[in-house]
C-alpha positions in Angstrom: 4.8 -10.3 -24.1 2.5 -8.5 -26.3 2.0 -4.9 -24.6 -0.9 -3.8 -26.6 -4.1 -3.0 -25.2 -7.0 -5.1 -25.9 -10.5 -3.7 -26.9 -11.9 -4.6 -23.6 -9.3 -2.7 -21.5 -9.7 0.3 -24.0 -13.2 0.5 -23.7 -13.1 0.2 -19.9 -10.7 3.2 -19.9 -12.9 5.0 -22.2 -15.7 4.8 -20.3 -14.3 5.1 -16.6 -12.9 8.6 -18.2 -15.8 9.7 -19.5 -17.8 9.2 -15.9 -15.2 10.2 -14.1 -14.8 13.2 -16.4 -18.4 14.6 -15.3 -18.7 13.3 -11.8 -15.2 13.6 -10.3 -13.8 17.2 -11.1 -11.4 19.3 -8.2 -14.6 20.5 -6.8 -16.8 17.0 -6.5 -13.4 15.5 -5.0 -13.2 18.2 -2.2 -17.0 17.8 -1.6 -16.7 14.2 -1.4 -14.1 14.0 1.1 -15.6 16.1 3.6 -18.7 13.7 3.9 -18.8 10.8 6.2 -17.6 8.1 4.2 -14.9 10.2 2.8 -15.8 9.2 -0.7 -19.4 9.9 -3.2 -21.2 6.7 -2.5 -23.8 7.2 -5.4 -20.6 7.6 -7.9 -19.1 4.2 -6.1 -22.4 2.4 -6.9 -22.5 3.9 -10.2 -18.8 2.6 -11.0 -19.6 -0.8 -9.5 -23.2 -1.0 -11.4 -21.8 -0.2 -14.9 -18.2 -1.1 -14.8 -18.0 -3.8 -12.3 -15.2 -2.0 -11.2 -14.6 -3.5 -7.4 -14.9 -7.0 -8.8 -12.7 -6.6 -11.9 -10.2 -8.8 -10.7 -12.7 -11.3 -8.9 -13.3 -14.9 -10.7 -16.9 -15.0 -12.3 -17.9 -17.7 -10.2 -17.8 -15.1 -7.0 -19.8 -12.7 -9.3 -16.7 -10.8 -10.3 -15.8 -9.4 -14.0 -13.0 -12.2 -14.1 -10.1 -10.1 -15.4 -6.7 -9.8 -14.4 -4.8 -7.6 -11.9 -3.2 -5.8 -15.1 -7.1 -4.8 -15.7 -7.3 -3.8 -12.4 -4.0 -1.2 -12.7 -5.1 0.3 -15.8 -8.7 1.3 -14.3 -6.6 2.6 -11.5 -4.6 4.9 -13.8 -8.1 6.4 -14.6 -8.8 6.9 -10.9 -5.5 8.3 -10.2 -5.9 11.1 -13.1 -9.3 12.2 -11.2 -7.8 11.6 -7.6 -11.1 9.7 -7.2 -11.8 8.9 -3.3 -12.9 5.4 -3.1 -12.5 2.3 -1.1 -11.2 0.6 -4.4 -7.6 0.6 -3.3 -8.3 -1.0 0.1 -11.0 -3.4 -1.0 -9.9 -4.6 -4.3 -5.9 -4.3 -4.4 -5.3 -5.2 -0.4 -8.3 -7.2 0.8 -9.6 -9.4 -2.2 -6.3 -10.7 -2.9 -5.7 -11.8 0.9 -9.5 -13.1 1.3 -8.9 -15.2 -2.1 -5.7 -16.7 -1.1 -6.2 -17.6 2.5 -10.2 -17.6 2.7 -11.8 -21.1 3.2 -14.5 -21.9 0.3 -17.4 -20.8 2.7 -15.5 -17.4 3.3 -15.0 -17.0 -0.3 -18.5 -17.5 -1.5 -20.1 -15.4 1.5 -17.4 -12.6 1.3 -16.1 -12.0 -2.6 -19.8 -11.7 -4.3 -20.9 -8.5 -2.2 -17.1 -7.1 -2.6 -17.4 -7.6 -6.3 -21.0 -5.8 -6.4 -19.9 -3.0 -4.3 -22.2 -3.5 -1.4 -19.3 -4.4 0.9 -16.2 -2.7 1.2 -13.4 -3.9 3.4 -10.0 -2.6 4.8 -7.0 -3.9 5.8 -5.3 -3.2 9.8 -2.1 -3.6 9.9 -0.4 -2.6 13.6 2.0 0.4 13.7 2.9 2.5 10.7 4.4 -0.5 8.9 2.0 -1.1 5.9 4.8 -1.0 3.5 6.9 -3.4 5.5 3.6 -5.5 6.0 3.0 -5.9 2.4 7.0 -6.6 1.9 7.3 -3.5 0.0 10.4 -1.7 1.6 11.7 -4.8 3.3 10.9 -8.4 4.1 7.9 -9.1 6.2 8.9 -12.7 7.5 10.1 -11.9 10.7 6.5 -10.5 11.9 8.2 -7.9 14.1 6.3 -4.9 12.3 3.1 -6.3 14.1 4.6 -6.1 17.6 6.6 -9.3 17.6 4.1 -10.9 20.2 4.9 -8.5 22.7 2.9 -5.6 24.2 1.7 -3.3 21.5 0.0 -4.2 17.8 -2.9 -6.4 18.1 -3.0 -9.7 20.4 -5.5 -12.7 19.5 -6.4 -15.1 21.9 -9.0 -18.2 22.0 -12.2 -16.9 23.3 -13.7 -19.2 26.3 -15.7 -22.0 25.3 -19.4 -22.9 26.6 -17.9 -23.7 29.9 -16.1 -20.9 30.5 -12.1 -21.9 29.7 -10.5 -21.1 26.7 -10.6 -23.7 24.7 -8.3 -24.8 21.6 -6.3 -27.6 20.0 -2.6 -27.4 19.6 -3.0 -25.4 16.4 -4.4 -22.5 18.4 -8.4 -23.2 17.3 -10.8 -22.1 19.7 -14.0 -23.6 20.2 -15.4 -20.2 21.0 -14.0 -18.2 18.2 -11.5 -15.5 19.0 -10.9 -12.5 20.8 -8.8 -9.2 19.6 -7.3 -6.6 21.7 -5.1 -3.8 20.7 -5.2 -0.5 18.6 -4.1 -0.1 15.2 -3.5 3.6 13.3 -3.5 4.7 9.9 -6.1 1.9 8.3 -6.9 3.0 4.8 -10.9 3.7 4.6 -11.1 2.0 8.3 -13.6 4.3 9.3 -16.0 3.3 6.9 -15.4 -0.3 5.8 -17.8 -2.8 6.3 -15.3 -5.4 7.0 -12.1 -5.3 8.5 -9.2 -7.6 8.0 -7.0 -7.1 11.0 -3.0 -8.6 11.1 -2.7 -10.2 15.2 -0.5 -12.0 17.1 -1.6 -15.4 18.5 0.3 -18.2 20.4 1.7 -15.8 22.9 5.4 -15.0 23.0 7.1 -18.5 22.7 4.8 -19.6 19.8 4.1 -16.2 18.5 3.1 -15.9 15.0 0.9 -13.7 12.9 -2.8 -14.3 11.5 -5.3 -12.5 9.7 -8.6 -12.1 11.2 -12.3 -11.0 10.0 -13.9 -8.5 12.0 -17.4 -7.0 11.1 -18.1 -3.3 11.5 -20.9 -4.1 13.9 -18.6 -6.1 16.2 -18.7 -5.5 19.9 -15.9 -4.2 21.4 -14.8 -2.2 17.7 -14.4 1.5 18.1 -13.4 3.5 15.0 -12.3 7.1 14.6 -11.3 8.9 11.5 -8.1 10.9 11.9 -6.8 14.1 10.4 -4.7 13.2 7.3 -2.4 15.3 4.7 -4.0 13.9 1.6 -7.9 14.0 2.1 -8.6 11.6 -0.7 -7.0 8.7 1.2 -8.8 9.0 4.6 -7.4 7.2 7.6 -8.6 5.7 10.6 -8.0 4.9 14.1 -9.1 1.2 15.5 -9.3 0.1 18.4 -10.2 -3.4 19.5 -11.6 -4.0 23.1 -12.1 -8.0 23.4 -13.5 -7.8 20.2 -15.0 -11.1 18.4 -13.3 -12.1 15.2 -13.0 -15.0 12.5 -9.9 -16.3 11.5 -9.3 -15.9 8.0 -9.0 -19.5 6.5 -10.9 -21.4 9.5 -9.7 -22.6 12.7 -7.8 -25.0 10.9 -5.1 -23.2 10.5 -1.7 -24.9 11.8 1.1 -23.5 13.6 2.6 -22.9 9.8 -0.7 -20.7 9.3 1.5 -17.4 10.0 3.9 -18.2 7.4 1.0 -18.4 5.1 -0.4 -15.0 6.2 3.0 -13.3 5.7 3.4 -15.2 2.1 0.0 -13.8 1.5 0.8 -9.9 2.5 3.7 -10.4 0.4 1.9 -11.3 -2.6 -0.7 -8.8 -2.3 2.0 -6.2 -2.0 3.5 -7.1 -5.3 0.0 -6.6 -6.9 -0.9 -3.4 -4.8 2.4 -1.7 -5.9 1.7 -2.3 -9.7 -2.0 -1.1 -8.8 -0.3 2.0 -6.9 2.3 2.8 -9.6 -0.3 3.0 -12.5 -2.3 5.0 -10.0 0.6 7.7 -9.5 1.4 7.7 -13.1 -2.2 8.8 -14.0 -2.2 11.4 -10.9 1.2 12.7 -12.3 0.2 12.8 -16.1 -2.9 14.7 -15.2 -0.6 17.1 -13.2 1.2 17.6 -16.3 -1.6 18.6 -18.6 -3.1 21.0 -16.2 0.1 22.5 -16.2 0.8 23.0 -20.1 -2.5 24.2 -20.3 -2.1 27.0 -17.7 1.6 27.9 -19.3 -0.7 28.1 -22.7 -2.9 30.8 -21.1 -0.8 32.7 -18.5 1.1 35.8 -20.3 3.8 37.8 -18.9 5.8 40.5 -20.7 3.1 40.2 -23.8 3.8 36.5 -24.6 2.8 33.3 -23.1 4.9 31.8 -20.2 4.8 28.6 -22.2 6.7 30.0 -24.9 10.0 30.6 -22.9 12.9 28.7 -23.4 13.0 27.8 -19.7 9.8 26.8 -19.2 9.8 24.4 -22.2 13.2 22.7 -21.0 11.4 22.0 -17.5 8.1 20.5 -19.3 10.3 18.3 -21.5 11.7 16.8 -18.6 8.8 16.3 -16.9 7.2 14.6 -19.9 10.2 12.3 -20.1 10.1 11.2 -16.3 6.2 10.6 -16.7 6.4 8.3 -19.8 9.1 6.5 -18.3 7.3 5.7 -15.4 4.1 5.0 -17.2 6.2 2.4 -19.5 7.3 0.8 -15.7 3.8 0.7 -14.5 2.8 -1.2 -17.3 5.5 -3.4 -17.4 4.8 -4.2 -13.5 1.2 -4.9 -14.3 2.1 -7.7 -16.7 4.8 -8.6 -14.0 3.7 -7.6 -10.6 7.3 -8.8 -9.6 8.5 -5.5 -10.5 5.9 -3.6 -9.3 8.6 -2.4 -6.5 11.0 -0.6 -8.9 7.8 0.7 -10.6 6.2 2.3 -7.8 9.3 4.1 -7.0 9.6 5.7 -10.6 5.7 6.5 -10.4 6.2 7.9 -7.0 9.0 10.3 -8.1 7.5 11.2 -11.2 4.6 12.5 -9.1 6.3 14.1 -6.7 8.6 16.3 -9.4 5.4 16.8 -11.2 3.2 18.3 -8.6 6.2 20.3 -7.2 6.6 21.6 -10.7 3.0 22.2 -11.2 3.0 24.5 -8.2 6.0 26.3 -9.0 5.0 27.2 -12.8 1.8 28.3 -11.5 3.1 31.1 -9.6 1.7 32.7 -7.0 -1.7 31.3 -7.2 -0.1 27.8 -7.3 1.2 28.6 -3.5 -2.3 29.1 -2.2 -3.2 26.1 -0.2 -6.9 26.1 -1.8 -5.5 25.4 -5.2 -6.1 22.1 -7.4 -2.1 21.7 -7.8 -2.2 21.1 -4.2 -4.7 17.9 -4.4 -1.8 16.2 -6.8 1.0 17.2 -4.3 -0.5 16.0 -1.2 -1.4 12.9 -2.9 2.4 12.4 -3.7 3.8 13.3 -0.3 1.0 10.9 1.4 1.8 7.9 -0.8 5.6 8.5 -0.3 4.8 8.1 3.3 2.3 5.2 3.5 4.1 2.9 0.9 7.4 4.1 0.5 10.0 6.2 0.9 11.4 5.7 -2.9 15.1 5.2 -1.6 13.8 2.3 0.1 11.6 0.8 -2.6 14.6 0.8 -4.7 16.8 -0.7 -2.1 14.5 -3.7 -1.5 14.1 -4.5 -5.1 17.7 -4.3 -5.5 18.3 -6.6 -2.5 15.7 -9.1 -3.9 17.4 -9.1 -7.5 20.8 -9.9 -5.7 22.2 -6.8 -7.0 24.2 -6.2 -4.0 26.6 -9.0 -3.2 27.2 -10.1 0.9 30.3 -8.4 1.5 33.6 -10.7 2.0 35.0 -10.8 5.1 38.8 -9.0 5.1 41.6 -11.9 5.2 43.1 -12.2 8.8 46.3 -10.3 9.6 49.2 -12.3 9.2 50.5 -13.7 12.2 53.7 -11.8 13.8 57.2 -13.6 13.6 58.6 -14.5 16.9 61.7 -12.2 17.9 65.1 -13.8 17.2 66.3 -15.5 20.4 69.1 -13.5 22.3 69.5 -14.7 25.8 68.1 -11.5 27.3 64.5 -11.8 28.3 62.7 -8.6 27.6 60.8 -6.7 30.6 57.1 -7.2 31.0 55.1 -4.3 29.2 54.4 -2.6 32.7 57.8 -2.1 34.1 60.2 1.0 33.0 63.9 0.4 32.4 66.4 2.4 33.3 68.8 3.9 31.2 
């Protein structure tokens, strides 16, 4: 594997860093997240026009740049440095791979070009607080229990009544009148502003329950969206309510009984790509938090000298530097081999959490004020750990997939008790007492 970056990749990183350096400072981030959209729409359009950022990993035949997910990960390292609030993660890393893998030719032709141009944004709605499980980051998603298991809760899908008034559909669950969804989904990334929702729902009732993905437009009847208060405002989340909402099955109504397995496999594949992107994004944030801290300790003086000259401070910063560089190496490797994304994400989240925490400590009293910029990085670290982790579960699942933990062997059965020698005396039953 050639790990050197190409001239095109270096140019994307340089241009993106230049644009974000001018338009995405800490004050700009705080102002953007408090808008109705949760991000700077004009900056999003600029990134789409100049760099084709939303379509980096979309094929050229659909209007994209035609690069690989590795290029998307490298770009997200720069967006992570600036803590850019944008629909990039939800649209390009989560929804585009699912539409590409499962969509019909007509669906791909209709959806991918506007997604690549940045005119259309998308969000993945997964029932319950189970995004990491649905993407197979912290456990297998094959059982589908994360979506409600077909019982009460989650989101349920049923064939809509045909023109005659009765629900019509073949053995594969296809409905002549389309589909209707009902249920509720919390913690949907960018769900309040996305033009298109990809909703994971159960179809087929309890006996034949399977998880499928459905397309829901922002203007669909019965769709209610409300933005939620969250720890990290740079990752806005929404609660989605579906009240007999019309939906289109991703993949068309020719999906077979085994179509639920296709959706789960596509979600797991999207999770591998997303983990590599998230790892690069976390590394970018950790690197910037460390750089800002180093700059501060060079300027802050105590006892007549810069605190960065103290040996204890140097040791702490050196440890952080090693941790961030190790996480960056893991993230770059995962960008070329997404199967390693789980371990890379665990290492990157751990590095970001440690760096953000030390940044607050080394900034002293000013760092503990809630309004300080250091808290933006700490909130990102804590929120990502809650959404896509925790770290120990990411590592445990990666180790299980790699076969590092062999199944425990059952202990050998105890030896049979040898019969007592014959003495001609019948022993009393256990319940009787023998008088002495």
